[in-house]
Each structure stands twice: as C-alpha cells, then as structure tokens.
C-alpha positions in Angstrom: 111.7 57.1 124.2 115.1 55.2 123.4 118.5 56.1 124.9 121.6 56.7 122.9 124.6 54.7 123.5 126.9 57.5 123.1 127.3 60.6 124.7 124.7 63.2 124.8 125.9 66.0 122.3 127.0 63.2 119.7 123.2 61.6 120.0 121.9 65.2 119.5 124.0 65.5 116.2 122.6 62.8 115.2 119.1 63.7 115.5 119.7 66.9 113.7 121.7 65.0 110.5 118.8 62.5 110.4 116.1 65.3 110.5 117.9 67.4 108.0 118.1 64.7 105.6 114.8 63.8 106.1 113.5 67.0 105.6 115.8 67.5 102.4 114.0 64.0 101.1 111.2 65.0 101.7 110.8 68.2 99.9 112.9 67.0 96.7 109.9 64.0 96.5 106.9 67.0 96.9 109.2 69.0 94.0 109.3 65.5 91.9 105.6 65.3 92.4 104.6 68.9 91.4 104.3 69.1 87.4 107.1 71.9 86.6 105.6 74.6 84.6 106.1 73.4 81.2 103.6 76.0 80.0 105.5 78.9 81.0 106.5 81.1 78.1 110.5 80.8 77.4 110.8 83.4 75.4 110.1 87.7 75.6 108.6 86.9 72.1 106.3 84.2 73.2 105.2 86.3 76.4 103.8 89.5 74.0 102.0 87.1 71.9 100.6 85.4 75.0 99.2 89.1 76.3 97.8 89.6 72.9 95.4 86.3 73.2 92.8 86.2 75.2 92.2 83.0 77.6 89.5 81.1 76.5 88.2 79.2 79.5 85.2 81.5 80.2 86.3 81.9 83.5 88.5 84.7 83.4 89.2 87.6 81.2 92.7 87.5 81.2 95.3 87.0 78.6 97.1 83.4 78.1 100.1 84.7 79.7 98.6 86.6 82.6 95.6 83.9 83.4 95.9 83.3 87.2 92.8 81.6 89.0 93.3 82.2 92.7 91.7 80.8 95.7 90.8 77.3 96.5 92.4 74.2 95.7 93.8 75.3 92.5 95.8 78.1 91.8 97.7 79.2 88.5 96.8 79.3 85.2 94.0 77.1 84.1 94.2 73.9 81.3 92.9 76.5 78.2 95.8 78.8 79.0 98.6 76.2 79.6 97.6 74.7 76.3 97.1 78.2 74.4 101.1 79.2 75.5 102.3 75.6 74.9 101.1 76.1 71.2 102.6 79.9 71.3 105.8 78.0 72.5 105.5 75.9 69.9 104.9 78.4 67.0 107.5 80.9 68.4 110.1 78.1 67.8 109.0 76.9 64.5 109.7 80.9 64.0 106.2 81.2 62.3 105.2 85.1 62.0 103.1 87.0 64.9 100.2 87.7 62.6 100.1 83.6 61.3 100.4 82.5 65.3 97.1 85.0 65.8 95.4 84.3 62.7 95.4 80.4 63.9 93.9 81.3 67.1 91.5 83.4 65.4 90.2 80.7 63.0 90.3 78.3 66.1 88.3 80.7 68.8 87.4 83.6 66.5 88.2 87.0 66.2 87.5 87.4 70.1 90.2 85.4 71.1 92.4 88.8 70.4 92.8 91.1 73.5 92.7 94.2 71.0 90.5 93.7 67.8 92.2 94.7 64.7 91.4 98.0 63.0 89.4 97.5 60.0 85.7 97.3 59.6 83.3 97.2 62.2 85.7 97.6 64.6 87.3 100.3 63.0 84.0 102.1 64.4 84.8 100.8 67.5 88.3 102.4 67.7 87.1 106.0 66.3 83.9 106.3 67.9 84.8 107.1 71.2 86.8 110.0 69.8 84.6 111.1 66.9 81.3 111.4 69.0 82.4 113.9 71.8 84.4 116.1 69.0 80.4 115.7 67.0 78.4 116.4 69.9 80.9 119.7 71.2 80.0 120.9 67.1 76.5 120.3 67.7 76.2 122.3 70.6 78.0 124.9 69.7 75.9 125.6 66.5 72.6 125.3 68.7 74.0 127.7 71.1 74.6 130.2 68.4 71.5 130.2 66.9 69.8 130.8 69.9 72.3 133.8 70.5 70.9 135.3 67.3 67.5 134.5 67.8 67.7 136.2 71.2 66.5 139.9 70.3 63.8 141.6 72.2 60.3 141.9 70.6 58.4 144.6 71.8 55.4 143.6 74.1 52.3 144.4 71.8 48.3 143.5 72.4 44.8 145.1 72.0 44.8 148.8 72.1 43.5 150.2 75.5 41.4 153.2 75.9 42.1 156.2 78.0 38.9 155.8 79.6 39.7 152.6 80.8 43.5 153.7 81.6 41.7 156.7 83.6 39.5 154.6 85.7 42.3 151.6 86.6 44.2 155.1 87.8 41.8 156.4 90.1 40.9 153.2 91.6 44.5 152.1 92.4 44.9 155.6 94.0 41.8 154.8 96.1 43.9 151.7 97.2 46.5 153.5 98.2 45.2 156.3 100.2 43.2 154.2 102.6 
C-alpha cells in the first residue's frame, strides 16, 4: 500500500473522486457497448400494429411488440421480433395504411401471422361457432325434453287373461304362508 504525501483527509477525498470517476467511465463504456433498442416502437400506431402481428420466431406465441424471451444469457425481443418491429416502424414512417402493412406481413408469413384472423370465409365459422353451437344444442335439448314429456302418458298394463281358478288357488297358498 502506498502512502499519501498529503494529509489523510485529502488522500481519502482524492481516492473517492478517482473511484467516482472510474465508476462513471466504466458505466459509460458499458452503455456504449450495449446496443440501444432501435427495435422499440416509436409511435402508438406502431405499437398497436405490433400487437396485431404474431412474432414468427417459433419460440413464442407473443405479438411482435410483446415478444420477450426471459432467462438464460438472452433476455428481450428475439431477432425476428426486432426485424418485424423495424419493418412496422418503416411502414408507419412512410404513412402506409394499417391494412396495407398487415397485408404485407400476411403475404410474407401467411395468415397465421395475424393475432386475430379476419372474419371472412372459414375464419367466419371459427368466430360464429362458439356462439351458435351452444345455442343449437340448447334448442335440440329443449325439443327432445318436450317430446319426452308428451310421450310420458301412462299406459294400462295388459297381458293374458288369468283364470279365476288360478287366482283362488294363489290366494289360498298365500294365506297358508301367513298363517304359519
């Protein structure tokens, strides 16, 4: 350990200043090495469009804006989401319409890129069936129950005619069992 040639108080102040300066320079160097988030959406419109498009990295099912891989050595949006966000930003900057932007992503990745598929064609059935199927089932159950209720009239028992001789003999035998 080296000795300070100045008074003890001045030496401590000098060391603390050097420490603060070194910490500041180290922090600045670290921030220069870390890439700035150029992929971040800059407008609300860009963020909204990013929420309507699914990240196509295959590792998540998030939107392009919401993609956030956590854990491990990597945390944050994947490269695919960054590229999608960058393309959205460019299209928003060029003032393209939302439909045109979404259509460009559909042409590039297919209809699965959309978080909410359009309500037309077969997709319309996917939107309608969760409502129609339970209602249809309720109507069928109502008709079946109504039909069963009308058929529930009691019918008289019928069968072969029993002779009086057989009935008297059965009564006698039943009476003997109770007398004993």
